[in-house]
C-alpha positions in Angstrom: 193.4 264.6 89.6 192.4 267.7 87.9 189.2 269.5 89.0 189.3 272.5 86.8 185.9 273.8 85.7 184.1 271.1 87.6 181.6 271.5 90.4 181.7 269.3 93.5 178.5 268.8 95.4 177.8 267.1 98.7 175.0 264.5 98.2 173.6 262.7 101.1 176.1 261.1 103.5 178.0 259.0 101.0 179.8 261.0 98.3 180.5 264.3 96.6 179.8 264.4 92.9 182.1 266.0 90.4 180.5 267.0 87.1 182.4 268.5 84.2 180.6 271.4 82.5 180.3 269.3 79.3 179.9 265.9 80.9 176.6 264.0 81.0 177.3 261.7 83.8 178.8 262.5 87.2 181.9 260.8 88.8 181.5 260.1 92.6 184.3 261.0 94.9 183.9 259.4 98.3 184.7 262.1 100.9 183.5 260.2 104.0 180.3 260.3 106.1 179.2 263.8 106.2 176.4 265.1 108.3 175.2 268.6 107.3 172.0 268.7 109.4 171.3 272.0 111.0 169.1 272.9 113.9 165.5 272.1 113.3 166.5 269.2 110.9 167.1 271.5 107.9 169.6 270.0 105.6 172.2 272.3 103.9 174.0 271.4 100.6 177.6 272.6 100.5 178.7 273.0 96.8 182.3 273.7 95.6 181.9 276.3 92.7 185.7 276.5 92.2 188.1 273.6 93.0 191.0 273.4 90.6 194.7 272.9 90.4 195.4 276.5 89.5 195.8 277.7 93.1 194.9 276.8 96.6 191.8 279.1 96.6 188.4 277.2 96.5 184.9 278.7 96.4 181.5 277.4 97.3 178.0 277.9 98.6 176.0 276.7 101.5 172.5 277.9 102.0 172.2 281.7 101.4 176.0 282.0 102.0 179.1 281.9 99.8 182.4 280.8 101.1 186.0 281.2 99.9 188.9 279.4 101.4 192.7 278.9 101.0 192.9 275.1 101.2 196.2 273.2 101.5 196.9 269.4 101.1 198.3 269.3 104.6 197.6 271.0 107.9 199.7 273.8 109.4 200.0 276.0 112.4 198.3 278.8 110.3 195.2 276.6 109.7 192.0 276.6 111.6 192.6 274.2 114.4 196.0 273.4 112.8 194.1 272.1 109.7 194.3 272.5 105.9 192.3 275.8 105.9 194.5 279.0 106.4 191.9 281.5 105.2 188.2 281.3 105.2 185.3 283.8 104.6 181.7 282.9 104.8 179.5 285.7 103.7 176.1 286.7 102.4 176.6 288.0 98.8 173.4 289.8 98.9 174.4 291.8 102.0 177.9 292.5 100.4 176.4 294.0 97.2 173.7 296.1 99.1 176.2 297.5 101.8 179.2 297.5 99.4 181.2 296.2 102.5 182.7 292.8 102.6 183.2 292.5 106.3 179.6 293.6 107.0 178.5 290.6 105.0 180.7 288.0 106.8 179.5 285.6 109.3 183.0 284.1 109.6 186.4 285.5 108.6 189.7 283.7 109.3 193.1 285.0 107.8 195.8 283.0 109.8 193.8 284.1 112.9 190.2 285.2 113.6 188.8 288.4 112.4 185.2 287.3 112.8 184.6 284.1 114.8 181.4 282.1 114.1 178.5 283.0 116.5 176.6 280.2 118.2 173.8 281.0 115.6 176.2 280.3 112.6 178.3 277.6 114.1 176.6 274.7 112.3 177.1 276.4 108.9 180.7 277.0 109.8 181.1 273.3 110.9 179.6 272.0 107.7 181.8 274.1 105.5 185.0 273.0 107.6 184.0 269.4 107.3 183.7 269.7 103.6 186.9 271.6 103.3 188.9 269.3 105.6 187.7 266.1 103.8 188.0 267.4 100.3 190.4 265.5 98.0 194.1 266.6 97.8 195.1 268.3 94.6 198.1 267.6 92.5 199.8 271.0 91.6 202.0 270.7 88.6 
């Protein structure tokens, strides 16, 4: 499957939708039963803004945060919890621009090891992003 120039969105607990920029109707991709409820019953929507067959890098958004990750089809010892994600940054783009400092904007940064671990306050955002990433479809690199 090719996901170039498509946006994948988490919708409810049943599917992720993939919508071509030029398409008028979405195609549902079943990614399992996600639960993205945060403390206080607030629901977050995790969105892939880049998910293609060009590279292992994906990008997305969750709430006020942006995330980028290096995502593989199989887990490895370099991945978070031996999973598919070998690099992950979750950051506040507004803070990054204001401070002109990427690390100052990060709530999570993993690069084959922890640079910035998720705090208790940000754990649910981290877990929601990880669930989306670990359950995303495999890509066919040609």
